[in-house]
C-alpha positions as CSV (number, residue, x, y, z in Angstrom):
1,G,0.2,-0.1,0.0
2,C,0.7,3.8,-0.1
3,D,0.0,6.5,2.4
4,H,0.4,9.4,-0.3
5,R,-2.0,10.4,-2.8
6,C,-0.3,11.2,-6.3
7,T,-3.1,12.7,-8.4
8,F,-2.1,9.9,-11.0
9,C,-2.0,6.8,-8.9
10,I,-5.0,4.5,-8.1
11,I,-2.9,2.3,-5.6
12,P,-3.7,3.8,-2.4
13,Y,-7.4,3.4,-3.2
14,G,-7.0,-0.4,-4.1
15,R,-4.4,-1.6,-1.7
16,G,-4.8,1.0,1.5
17,P,-2.1,2.4,3.6
18,S,1.4,1.3,3.7
19,R,2.1,-2.1,5.8
20,S,5.7,-2.9,6.6
21,V,7.3,-6.3,7.3
22,A,8.6,-6.7,10.7
23,I,12.9,-6.6,10.6
24,G,13.1,-10.2,12.3
25,V,10.5,-11.7,9.8
26,I,12.3,-10.2,6.7
27,A,15.5,-11.6,8.4
28,E,14.4,-14.6,8.5
29,Q,12.9,-14.8,4.9
30,V,16.3,-13.6,3.6
31,R,18.1,-16.3,5.5
32,E,15.7,-19.0,4.2
33,L,16.5,-18.0,0.5
34,V,20.1,-17.6,0.8
35,A,20.0,-21.2,2.3
36,E,18.1,-22.3,-0.7
37,G,20.8,-20.8,-3.3
38,Y,19.5,-17.3,-3.9
39,N,22.9,-15.2,-4.2
40,E,20.7,-11.7,-4.5
41,I,17.6,-10.2,-2.9
42,A,15.6,-7.2,-3.7
43,F,13.8,-5.1,-1.1
44,T,10.4,-4.0,-2.8
45,G,7.3,-1.8,-2.0
46,V,5.0,0.7,-3.5
47,D,6.9,3.3,-1.5
48,I,10.0,1.7,-0.1
49,T,11.2,4.4,1.7
50,A,7.9,4.8,4.1
51,Y,9.1,1.7,5.6
52,G,8.8,1.0,9.4
53,A,6.7,4.2,10.0
54,D,3.7,1.9,11.1
55,L,6.1,-0.3,13.3
56,P,6.9,-0.1,17.1
57,G,10.1,2.4,17.5
58,Q,9.5,3.4,13.6
59,P,12.8,2.1,12.2
60,T,13.9,3.7,9.1
61,L,14.5,1.5,5.8
62,G,18.3,2.1,6.1
63,Q,17.9,0.7,9.8
64,M,16.3,-2.1,8.3
65,I,18.7,-2.9,5.9
66,R,21.7,-2.6,8.1
67,R,20.1,-4.8,10.7
68,V,19.2,-7.4,8.1
69,L,22.6,-7.2,6.7
70,A,23.9,-7.8,10.2
71,L,21.9,-10.8,11.0
72,V,22.2,-12.7,7.3
73,P,26.0,-12.1,6.8
74,E,25.8,-14.8,4.2
75,L,24.0,-12.8,1.9
76,P,26.1,-11.7,-1.0
77,R,24.4,-9.2,-2.9
78,L,21.1,-6.9,-1.9
79,R,19.1,-4.8,-4.4
80,L,16.7,-1.8,-3.5
81,S,13.7,-1.3,-5.4
82,S,12.4,2.4,-6.6
83,L,13.4,5.1,-3.8
84,D,11.6,8.5,-3.4
85,P,14.5,11.0,-3.8
86,V,13.8,13.0,-0.6
87,E,13.0,10.0,1.6
88,V,16.4,8.6,2.1
89,D,17.4,8.5,5.7
90,E,20.9,9.1,6.7
91,D,21.6,5.2,7.7
92,L,20.9,4.5,4.1
93,W,23.2,7.1,2.8
94,R,25.9,5.3,5.2
95,L,25.0,1.8,3.7
96,I,25.2,3.3,-0.2
97,A,29.0,5.0,0.7
98,D,30.2,2.0,2.8
99,E,28.6,-1.5,2.3
100,P,29.5,-3.6,-0.6
101,R,26.9,-5.8,-0.6
102,L,24.4,-3.1,-1.5
103,M,24.2,-3.2,-5.1
104,P,25.6,0.4,-6.7
105,H,22.2,0.6,-8.7
106,L,19.6,3.1,-7.4
107,H,16.2,3.4,-9.1
108,I,14.5,6.7,-8.7
109,S,10.7,7.3,-8.3
110,L,11.3,10.5,-10.5
111,Q,7.7,10.7,-12.9
112,A,8.8,14.0,-14.1
113,G,11.6,16.9,-14.5
114,D,9.5,19.6,-14.3
115,D,8.5,21.7,-10.9
116,M,4.8,22.4,-12.1
117,V,4.4,18.9,-13.3
118,L,5.6,17.5,-10.1
119,K,3.4,20.0,-8.1
120,R,0.4,18.8,-10.0
121,M,1.1,15.0,-9.7
122,K,1.6,16.0,-5.8
123,R,4.9,14.5,-5.6
124,R,7.4,15.3,-2.7
125,H,10.3,16.3,-4.5
126,S,11.7,18.9,-6.6
127,R,13.8,18.8,-9.8
128,A,16.6,20.5,-7.4
129,D,16.0,17.5,-5.2
130,V,16.7,15.2,-7.8
131,I,19.8,16.6,-8.9
132,A,20.9,16.8,-5.4
133,F,20.5,13.3,-4.9
134,C,21.9,12.0,-7.5
135,E,25.3,14.4,-7.0
136,R,25.2,13.0,-3.4
137,A,25.0,9.3,-4.4
138,R,27.8,9.8,-7.1
139,R,30.0,11.2,-4.4
140,L,29.6,8.4,-1.8
141,R,29.6,5.7,-4.4
142,P,31.1,6.8,-7.7
143,D,30.3,3.5,-9.8
144,V,26.5,4.2,-9.2
145,V,24.2,4.0,-11.8
146,F,20.5,5.3,-11.7
147,G,17.3,4.4,-13.2
148,A,13.8,6.3,-13.2
149,D,10.4,6.1,-13.6
150,I,9.0,8.5,-15.9
151,I,5.5,9.6,-16.9
152,A,5.2,11.3,-20.5
153,G,2.1,13.6,-21.3
154,F,1.1,14.0,-17.8
155,P,-2.2,16.5,-17.9
156,T,-1.3,19.9,-18.6
157,E,2.6,19.0,-19.6
158,T,3.4,21.9,-22.1
159,D,6.4,21.1,-24.6
160,A,8.4,23.5,-22.2
161,M,7.8,21.4,-19.3
162,F,8.5,18.2,-21.0
163,E,11.6,19.5,-22.3
164,N,12.7,20.2,-18.5
165,T,12.3,16.3,-17.9
166,R,14.3,15.6,-21.2
167,R,17.2,17.8,-19.8
168,L,17.1,16.1,-16.4
169,V,17.5,12.9,-18.0
170,N,20.8,14.3,-19.1
171,E,21.9,16.3,-16.3
172,C,21.5,13.2,-14.0
173,E,22.9,10.9,-16.3
174,L,19.8,8.6,-15.8
175,T,20.5,5.4,-17.7
176,W,17.7,2.6,-17.0
177,L,14.6,4.6,-18.0
178,H,11.0,2.9,-17.4
179,V,8.8,5.3,-19.7
180,F,5.2,5.3,-19.5
181,P,2.8,7.6,-21.4
182,Y,0.4,8.8,-19.2
183,S,-2.9,6.9,-18.8
184,A,-5.7,8.4,-17.0
185,R,-7.3,6.3,-13.9
186,S,-10.9,6.7,-12.9
187,G,-11.4,8.2,-9.8
188,T,-8.0,10.0,-9.7
189,P,-7.7,13.8,-9.9
190,A,-5.6,13.8,-12.7
191,A,-8.3,12.1,-14.5
192,Q,-10.3,15.6,-14.3
193,M,-7.2,17.8,-15.3
194,P,-6.8,19.0,-19.0
195,Q,-5.4,16.0,-20.7
196,V,-2.8,15.9,-23.3
197,R,-3.4,14.4,-26.8
198,G,-2.8,10.7,-26.8
199,E,-0.4,11.1,-30.0
200,V,1.5,13.9,-28.1
201,R,1.8,11.3,-25.0
202,K,3.0,8.8,-27.3
203,A,5.4,10.8,-29.1
204,R,7.0,12.2,-26.0
205,A,7.2,8.8,-24.2
206,A,9.3,7.7,-27.7
207,Q,11.7,10.6,-27.3
208,L,12.5,9.7,-23.6
209,R,12.9,5.9,-24.5
210,A,15.5,7.1,-27.1
211,L,17.3,9.0,-24.7
212,G,17.2,5.9,-22.6
213,E,18.8,3.8,-25.2
214,I,21.4,6.4,-25.7
215,A,22.4,6.3,-22.0
216,V,22.4,2.2,-22.1
217,E,24.5,2.1,-25.3
218,R,27.0,4.9,-23.2
219,H,27.1,2.8,-20.0
220,L,27.9,-0.8,-21.8
221,Q,30.7,1.0,-23.7
222,C,32.4,1.9,-20.5
223,L,31.9,-1.7,-19.3
224,I,34.3,-3.0,-22.0
225,G,37.5,-4.3,-20.6
226,Q,36.1,-4.5,-17.0
227,K,36.3,-7.5,-14.6
228,I,32.8,-7.8,-13.2
229,S,31.0,-10.3,-10.9
230,V,27.8,-11.2,-12.6
231,L,24.6,-13.0,-11.3
232,V,23.6,-15.3,-13.5
233,E,19.8,-14.8,-13.9
234,Q,19.3,-17.7,-16.4
235,K,21.4,-19.9,-18.9
236,G,23.7,-17.3,-21.0
237,L,22.7,-14.3,-19.3
238,G,23.7,-12.6,-16.1
239,C,23.3,-9.0,-14.3
240,T,25.8,-6.8,-13.4
241,P,25.7,-5.0,-10.0
242,Q,24.7,-1.7,-12.0
243,F,22.0,-3.6,-13.4
244,A,23.1,-4.3,-16.9
245,K,22.3,-7.4,-18.8
246,I,25.4,-9.3,-20.0
247,K,25.5,-12.3,-22.2
248,I,28.2,-14.9,-20.9
249,P,28.9,-18.4,-21.5
250,D,26.4,-21.0,-21.1
251,S,28.4,-23.1,-18.7
252,A,27.9,-20.3,-16.0
253,P,25.5,-22.0,-13.4
254,V,22.2,-20.3,-13.0
255,G,22.1,-18.6,-10.0
256,A,25.7,-18.4,-8.9
257,V,27.7,-15.1,-8.8
258,V,30.6,-15.4,-11.3
259,D,33.6,-13.2,-12.8
260,V,33.5,-12.1,-15.9
261,E,35.5,-9.9,-18.4
262,C,33.3,-7.7,-20.5
263,V,34.5,-7.8,-24.3
264,A,31.8,-6.4,-26.4
265,C,28.2,-5.0,-26.7
266,D,25.4,-6.5,-28.7
267,G,22.4,-4.1,-28.7
268,D,21.2,-3.7,-25.2
269,K,23.3,-6.1,-23.6
270,A,27.0,-6.4,-22.9
271,V,28.9,-9.5,-24.1
272,A,31.6,-11.3,-21.5
273,R,33.7,-14.2,-21.5
274,M,34.6,-16.1,-18.1
275,V,37.8,-15.3,-16.3
276,A,39.4,-17.6,-13.6
């Protein structure tokens, strides 16, 4: 669930308020999965940075992660889902800086890069907040790579407002873009706002996806020549710490973390060979 009421979103009406799983329960679930051979765990939720507000003592997301990592030292890799850029607590910032098991891949619940659009969405961050978030994360973890959710063609979005979103993608060097043309949800405030024409929404989404393709290609090119520890997700395909998909030899066992050297790029994937 979610405690907020973004004007485009129906989730709070369907799922209710946020509900957090107790730290001890999370640790036990993670321990069981690791014992079964899982080498990477992802923590997820509708609004993951709201974690703990409904629990005794109100532990933060960072405090929960720090505690689980301490309770399950055998967990090799931990990944986070979407983060609200203004709700990251200081414990999580310290983990980003100092915890090698936390993957250097941060996905931002961005939605737009224009302040007026963000205000009409009832988001909690501004354009400047996103820039500050990315700058701080890069200072603490120079190898971090960012993803972002973006809605194209939100009601009342002008060409100039959309351009602010386009520019933010480049300014923050966002790589993994999840782009959606705005789709009205019955019962939400945004559905009652002046709508952007459907063909304009689709065209803007296509522009953002093209930016994302360029960013992915740039990232993959930077991987060539690097030795990387890769999680084998399926036969012949792995995932880097920064969330890039990488083609690997079929001999790599599914579920294992293996060392490879990136030697080339092939479309939206890197290509690697095994290293001793």
